[in-house]
N, C-alpha and C positions, 0 to 999 in steps of 0.2 A: 430139251428146251425148258422143261420144268426145273431141272437143276440150275440152269442159267438164271431163271427168274428168281429162284430162291437166293442164289448168291448175290445177284444184283439188288435184290430187295433189302438185303441186310448190309449193303455196302456202306451206307451212311453211318451205320452204328459201329462196324468193326473194321472199316477200311483203313489201311495204312496210306497216309497221304503221300508218302515217298515211293510206294510201290503198290498202287491200288489194284493192279491186275492179277496179283497172286491169288485172288479170290476164285479165279477161273481155271485154276490148275490144282493138282494134288501133289504135294511134295512127297517124293518117295524116299529119297536118301540124299543127305548132304555129303559132299566129298570131304575126306579127311585132310585138314591143313589148307584148304582152298575155299574160294567163294562160290564155286559152281555147285548147282543143285540138280539132282535127278528128279524130274517131274513128269506128271502124266496130264495131258490136256483133257479137261472135263467135257469138251465138245467133240473132239475127234478121237479121243482115247489114245493118241499117239504118245509114246514115252520118249522123252528127250532129256538131254543134259546140257545145262548152260546157266547163264546169269539171268537177272530180271530183264535186261535189255533184249536178250535173245527170245525170251518168252513173250515179251511185248511184241517183237517183230513177227513171231509166229501167229499170235492171235489177230493182229491187225494186217497181216499179209504184207509187211514191209520188206522190200527187197534190199539186198546188199548186206544183210546181217549174218549170212552164212547158215540160214535155217529156212526150211520150206514153210510156206504159209499153211494155216489150218484149212483143211479141205471141207470141213463141215460148218464153219462159221458163216452166218448170213450177213447181208449188208446192214440189216436192222440191229443185229447184235454188235457189229463193229461200231455203229453210230453210238449205241448206248455205252460201249466201253470207252469211246473217245470222250463222251460227255462226262464219264466218271473220272477220267484223267484231267479234264479241264476244271471240274469242280475241285479236285484235290489241289491243283495248282493255285486256284483262287483262295482256298482256305490257307494254304501255306503263305501266300502273299499277305493275306489279311492278319495272319498271326505274327508276322515279323514286327519287332519293336520299331516304332516310328522314331525318327531322329528328332530330338528336341531342338527347336530353332535357337540360334544364338541371339544374344541381345542386339538390338539395332545399333548400327554405328552412328556416332554423332557426326562423323565427317561425311556420311552418305545417307542421312536421314531424308534427303529429298530425292532418293533414288529407290526404285522398286526392286533392284537387284538384291536377291537374298542368297547369294552364293554361300556355300558351306563346305566343310571338309567332308569328303567322301569317306567310306569306311576304310580305305587304304591309307588315310591320313594325308592325301595330296590335296592341296588347296585348289578349289575350283572357282576361278574368278570370271571365266569367259564362257558361260553356258549360253549358247545361241538361242535356246528355247525360252529364255527369260528376257523380258523387255524392260528397258529402263524408262522411267518417266521423263528424264531429261539427260543432257549430255554431262559427262564427267567434267569437273572444273579443273583448272590448271594445277591446283594444289594436290588434288586427288591423283591426277595423272603423274605428277612428279614424284610423289612419295608413296603412292599406292596405299593411301590411308585406310581404305576399306579392308584390304587384305591384312594390314597391320592390326586393325581392330578385331578382325575375326580370329587371328592368331593369338592375340591377347586373351580373347574369350575362351579359346580352347585350352590354353595353358592354365588359365584360371580354373576351368572345370577340372582339369587334372588334379590340381591341388584340393579342390573342394570335395570331389567325389572320392579321392584316395585318402583323405584325412591327413594330408602332408603338412608338415610344419612350414610356416612362412619363412623360417630361417633358411630354408633351402634356396630361396630367391637370392640370398647373399653368397651362395656357394659359387665360386668362380667356375667350377666345372659345369654347372647348370648354364651359366651365361655363355661359356665357351662352346657348348654343344650346339645351341641355337645359332650362335654367330657363325660356326663352321658350316652349318646346314644352309644358311642364307648366302654365304660368300662363295660356296662351291656348288656347281651343278652336278647333282648325283641323280640321274633319271631313275625313277622307279624305286628309290630308296625307302626301305621300311626300317623303323627302329628295331633293335634286337628284342627277340621274344623271350618268353619265360625260361625255356630250357637253355637258350644260348647265354642268358645273363648268369644263370646259376651254375653253369658247368665250364665250358671252354673259355669264355671271356673272364670268369673269375680266376681260373688257373693261369691264364695269360697275364692278367694284372698282378697276381701274386708273384709270379716268376719275374716280372719286370721290376716290381718294387724290390725284390731281393737283389737284383743287379744294381739298382740305385743306392742300396744300402751298403754296397761293397766298400766304398771309400771310408765309411764309418767303421766298418769291421776291420779295415786295414790299419786304422789308428789304435786299435785295442792294445797292440803290443807295447806302444809307447805310453798311452794314457791309462791302460788298465780298465777293467770293467768290474761292476758289482752285479751279482745275480740276486734278484729280489723274487720272493715267492710268497704266495698267499692262497688260502683255500676258500672255496665258495660252492654253493649248489645252484644249479640252473632252475628254470621254471618247471622242469620235470623231475626235480629233486636228485639229479645226478651230481655226485661230488666231483668238483673240478679243482685242479691245482694250476694256478697261473704262474708262468715263468717269464720274467722280463729281465733284459740286460740293460744296465745303466752305465753310461760313461759321461764324459764332460759334454758330449754333443746332445745328451738327453736320453730318456728312457726308450727302448726299443722292445716292442712286443715280440717274443720268441714263440711261445706255444702255450696252450691250455690243455692239460692232460686230463683225460676222462678216467677217473679212478673208480668207476662203477664196479662193484663186486670185489674191491680190494680192501684189505685191512690196513689202514694207514698208520702203521707203527713207525718206529724210528728207522728200521731197516728199509722199509719201502720208501719213506721220504728221502732218506740219505741216498738211496739208489737213484732216484729221480734227479737229485741235485748233482750227484757225481756224473751222471750221464750228460747233464747240461754243461757241466764244467769241461768234460772231455770234448763236447761239441764246440764250445767256445775256444777251448785251449787252456789247459790248467795254468800255463805260464802267464796268461793274460789276466787271470782272476785275482782280485784283491780281497774281496769279502763276499759272504753269502748273508743276505739280510732276510730274516723272517720275523714273525711275532714271537712273543715270550712264552708260548705254550711249552710245557715240559717235553712233549714229544718232538717239537722243533729244536729245542735246545739239545736233546739227546742226538738227533740227526745231525745237528751242526757239529757236535763233538766227534761224530764218526767221520764227517768230511774233513775236519782238522787232523784227525789221525792219519788219514790217507794222504792229505796234502798239507803239510805243516805250515807252508807259507800262506795258506788261505785261512781267513778268520771267519768264524761265525759271529755275526753282530746282531744283537736283538734290536728290533725297531724302537727308536727313541720315542716316536709318537705314541706307540702302544704302551711303552713304559710310563710316560707322563700321564696318559689317560688312566692307567691303573693307579698311579699315585693320587690323582684327583678323585678317583672313586673311593679309595681308602680314606681320604679326608672328608669328602662331601657325603658319602653314604657308607659309613663304617658298619661292619657286621658285629652283631652282639654275640660274642663267644668268650670262652675262658681265656684263650690265647690273645684275644684282642680286647680285653676288658678295659684297659686303661685308655686305649685310643677311642673306644666307643663312648666312654664316659666324658671325655674331653671334646669330642667332635659331634656328638649326637645333636647338639643345638643347630648345627649347620643343616643336617638332614630335616629337622623340624621346620626350619625356615623355608627350605626347598619344597617340603610337602605343602606348607601353607600357600606358597606361590602356585604350586601345581593344582591345589584345590580351587583357588580363585580362577585360574585359567580354565579348568574343566567346567566350573559353574557357569562361566560366561559363554564358553563355546558350545556347550551342550544344549542350548536353547536358542531358537532363532531370534526371539524378541530381545533377549539379553545381548546376543551377538550383534544385533542391529543397533542397539544403544551404544555398544562399544565402537562399532565402525563409524557411527555418527561423530564420535569424539576423537577418533584416531585414524591416521593414514597408515600406520604400521599394523601389521598382522601380529597375532599371538602365535608364537612358534610352537608347533607340536612336534617335538623332537623325540625320536626313538632312543631307548636306553643304549642301543648299540652304537649310537653316534658318539664321536669323540667329544668329551667335555660338555655333554648335553645339559647337565645341571647349571654350569656356568653360563652357557649361552642363554638358557631360559631366564636366569636372573638378570643378565645384561639386558635382555629385551624388556623385562619388567621395569628396570630402572629407566629405560628410554621412554616408556609409556606411563610413567608415574603420574604425570599431570593429567593425562587423558583419563586414567582410571579414577582419579579424584574428581574430575569434572563429571564423570559418568554417575558416580554414586551420590553426588550432592545435587544432581539435576532433579527437576520436578517429575520427569518421566520415570526415573528410578523409584521415587517415592510412591507414585501412582500404580506401579506394577505390583499386583498382588496375586497373580494367577498361580504361581508355583513356588513352593518352599520359601515362605516368607521368613522363617527363622534363619535359614542358611543365608538368605540375602542380607539380613542384618549382620550376621557374622562376617560376611564378605565386606560389607561397608565398614564395619569396625576395624577390620584388619587393614584395609586400604588406607584408612584415615589415621592409623596408628603410626606415630613417628618412630617408635622403637623398631617396628618391623622394617621400615626403610633404612634405619641406621644399621640394622643387622645385615641387610642386603649390601649396603655400601661397604661395610667392614669385610664381608666375605669376598666381594669383588676386589677389594684393595689388595689382599694377599694372594688369592687364587688366580687373579688375572696375570700375575707374573708367571705362573706355570702355564697358563693358557697362551701367553705371548710366546713363550719358548716352544710350546707345541705347534703353534701356527708357523713359526719360522722353520721348524724341522719338517713341517708338512708340505714340502715343495720338492721339486726335483733338482734344485740348485745345489752345487757342491757345498756341504756344510759339515762333513765329517771332522774337519780340522777345527771347527768352532764349538763343537759340543762340550768339550771339557770346560771351556770359559763360560759357556752359557749356564751350565749347572752351578758352577761356583758363584757366578753373578746373581743368578736367580735365588739361590738359598740365602745369600747375604741380603738382598733386597727384601726378601720375605721376612727376615728377622726384623728389619726396620719397620715394615708395614704392620706387622703384628704388634710391635711395641707402641704403635700410635693409636690403638683401638681400645675397646673395653677390656680386652685381655692383656693389657700392657703390663699389669702387675702379676699376671699368671704365667710364670715361667714354665709351668707344667704343660700348658697348651702348646707353647712354642716348641718345647722338647718333643712332644708327641708328633707334631707336624714335621719338625726337623728329622726325627728318626725315620718317619715314613719315607721322606725324600731320599735320605742317605741310604736306606736299605734298598730302595729301587735303583738308585744310582750304582750301588755296589754290584747289583745283579746284572746291570746292563753295561757297565764300564768294561772295556777290553783294552789290551795292549795297543791295538790299532788306534784307538782314540788318543792315547798318550803320544804315540809316535807322530801322528799327523799334527797334533798340538805342538809338538817339539819342532816340527818342520815349518811352522808358520812364522815368517820373519817378523810379523807384527808384534808378536809376544816378546821380542827382544828389543823393541824400539823404546827410546826414552819417553816418548809421548804416552805409550800404553802403560809403562811401569809407574809413571807419575800420577796416573789417575786414582790409584789407591795405594796407601802406604804398606798394605799387606801383600802386594803383588811381588812375585818372584819370577824371573825368567825361567823357562822350562828346564834348563840344564841345572838349575839350583833347587828345583822342587824334587824332594826325595821320592815321592810316590810316582811322579811322572818319569823320573829317571829309571827307576826299577822296571816299570812296565815297558819303557822304550827299549831297554836292553833285552828284555824277553822277545820283543817284536823283531829286533835286529838279528837275534840268534836264530829265530825261525825262518827269516828271510835269507840269511847267509850262514849256511852250516859250516862252510870252510873257514877255519880260524884266521887265515891270512886275509881273506876277503873281508871278514868281519873287522879285523884290526884296521884295514884300510878305510872302511866306512866310518869307524869310530874316530880315526884321525881327521877325516874330512868334516865330521860333525863337530869336532872340537874347534876346527878353524871357523866354521860357520857360527857356532853358538858364542864363542869368545870374541868374534869379530877381529880375527888376526889374519895375516897374510893378505890375500886379495880382498878379503871382506872388510878390511879396515879403512878403505878409502871413503871419502865424504859422501859420494853418490850412493854407495852401497848402504851406508849407515842411515842416510836421510830417507832413502826409498823404502826402508823396512816398514815404516809406518804409513807410507803413502800409496804404494803399489799393491795390487792384488798378489797373493802368494805365488801364483803360477807365473805371472809376468816377472816378478822379482827373480825367481829362479832361472828363468830364461835369460835375463839380462846379466845377472851377477853370479850365476852358479857354475860357470864353465870350468873354473879352477878345481872343482870337486865333482867330476863327471859321474861317479857312482851315486853320490848323494843327490846330485841334480836329477838323474834319471829316476831315483826312488821318490823324490819329492814330486816330480811331475806325474808320476804314476799314482800317487796316493792323495793328492790335493784336489782331485776333481770328482769326488764321490759323495753320494747322499748318505744320510744317517738314518733313513727310515725306508720302509717298504711301501710308502704312500702311493707310489706309481701303480702298484698292483691293486691297492684298494680302489683307486679311481678307475682302473681299467675294468673292474667288474661292472661299473656303470655302463661302460661301452658294451660289454658283453651282454648285459641285460637289455640294453637299447636294441641290440641286434637280435638276440634270442629272447624275444618278449613273449607274453602270453598269446599275442596274436600270431606269432611265428614259432609256436612251440614244437612244431614237427620237424624243424630243421635238425639235421643230424649234427652230433658234436663236431665232426670233422669239418662240415661245411660252415658251421658257426665259427670254428676256429679260423678257417680261411678268411671269412668275412671280417673278423676282428683284426686279423693280421693286416689285411688291406686297409681297413678303415683307420686303424690306429697309426700305422707306419706311414700311410699316405699323408695323413695330417701332420705327422712329425716332419716329413720332408717338406711339406708346403710352408711350414713356419720358417724354414731357412731361406725362403725366397724373399727378395726385397719387396715384392709386390704384396706380401702378406700384410704389411702395415700401411697400405695405400688404398685409395679409391673406395667405392661403395662396398666392396667385399672385404674391407679391413677386418681382420681378426674374425673371419667368417665362421669359424668353428666354435667360438665361445658361445656356450649355451645351447649348442646344437643337440646334445644328447641328454640334456637335463641332469647333469652331474650334481651329486649332492654336495652341499657346502656345509661348513661348520657353523656359519653365521645365518644362513637363510635357506629357504626351501627352493630347490630347483634353480639355483643360480649358475651352476655349471662352471664356476670360475676355477676350480681346482685343477682343471685339465691344463691350464696355462701356468707353468711352473713359476714364472717370474712376476706374477701378479699377486698383490696382497689379497687377503681374505676380507678386506674392508668393503662394505657396500659402495662407498663413493668411487672406489677404483673400478668396480664393475660397471657402475652407471655410465662411465665415460666411454665404454666400448659397445654397449648393447642398446642400440637405438632403432626405432622403426622409421619409416619414411616421414612420419609426422613429427619426429623429434622426441618421442617418448620411449620408454623402456619397452622392449619387445614383449609380445603376448606370452611367448613360450617360457620366459624367464620367471614369471610370477614374482617379480621383485617387490620389495617393500620400500617405498620412498616417501 
């Protein structure tokens, strides 16, 4: 009895509310691999084996539990044990988190019914224990407005407590899920749980998407594919290599390879690329596109050695960005002395603009003054972004008037709290006409490079346009430079021209020349008349030499090569079936692919080659953008996702959106272009605009504004747009 009193006396301090009666027995031994315990009753000293429920039945003398009741326990002891159980149940009940009531419904504000979702998620509308103050009106009965409002509130709480983007409400799958649940009766249905979502459902969806992509894969033989690759590090600093397959239908995510612990030399990278080529089918691959890093170039040459018909093509966007960097931020070295002396003034102007930006943004008072005068933000662009200097100067030109109004305002003059001397320098620079003239001049000739960079930074077929873009851009830049303060300084133009030509020579491949030669537009009378210096591709010596190299690599057999050359002669000279009026007229009017489909049947080998080469990109920008998708999925908040599961999620996420854009409903209704801005993709013109995921959209802000709207008609919160 004394032992019992001691145990019960300390029950409130040490008792386990889920098994309070363990206090009255002594655990002797726990069975290996099971839940049963060998225990000795402290009252009758009987040794038994069993679970807590059997021990409870022994102490309270409960029948039907397969154990004899305690022979020494008294009625008083049993009452005290039962009281201990009741107290534990009460504490458990009081410790449970109480459900927060939902907002009152406007349609049912005259009713006392406070029905809510139970923990299982089933809507409880007909609780008989709750009384109504008045009868339901006919509107409430017809449309069940009370239940609708409660469902609205629960969905809203899901967004608020989960920190979900409001863009999800535009997702058609979100709308379809709730529509399906309301249209079909599924008694006892519960949404999929944590483990089901990340395992079997994910694998099921991945396999299903793979089947949906089969028609696209079947077209690779006729249309050809480009394999694009790029490297990146995830949030845990694991090195990854992104592999995507691009054809006329758009870029398809293939895989992201975890290279942790691997030395990424040319042999390793070429092995990954060759494995991908074999997976896709080497006969279907036209080119491998990577950045311009020496190791990538060396790996590309190894791929070309194994498969002569496949070309390594350096990313045109990366090439142009390096050219802009050489012009706008030249390095001071012996090898680069002349370029540094001629272009250092550009870097000085960019540094002044950066100084002004930092001075304003690094203090809340100054930033407040700027925001009062401007609706546009100052862009803080990382050096790793393409054309970051040009983008910053473009934004400065847009906010010129706002900056001038700010520094001549009375509030700026009265501000004396911090760095008055620097504030005077900033004011002087902003009001200096020469500073703005220099910015205008820089933008006049560098914007031509930037425009070409923007055109190449899409998934649209443009491999056949690159050669013309380079020639046109260099010529327009010569004219732009001649109209500015350096018009009489031929040395400055020579330096810029040499930088561009050097970069073009490093990135130009025979494939560029062959696709240029197969574009009917460049033989049309209209195109040739636009400039007196233009020549059709078959009369351009450089293009003809590179085209012949490309044909030799594609057709090793001399008789096949002769046949292709004869067909090309008929096409380029507009003889035989190519001499009719429709064929000649359509060269300058139709897209190259459609022209070859309509007019190329008389040259079947050349037609097949043209249709296979004219649908490819000139950059690996799809891989660059896909890292934003990867970072969106494998973020700091989800940094424990394994690389394989992250890859599966990216595969489903990216390719499901690729398939959805082919649907006619993608451009209709409230969910129109629902995935624009969803992941916060980086843009070259603004922060978080996410426009680069859509290949056929421009990078201009007005284009984006037409598709990103909230219910109130403004730009969505997640886009952080500047308007």
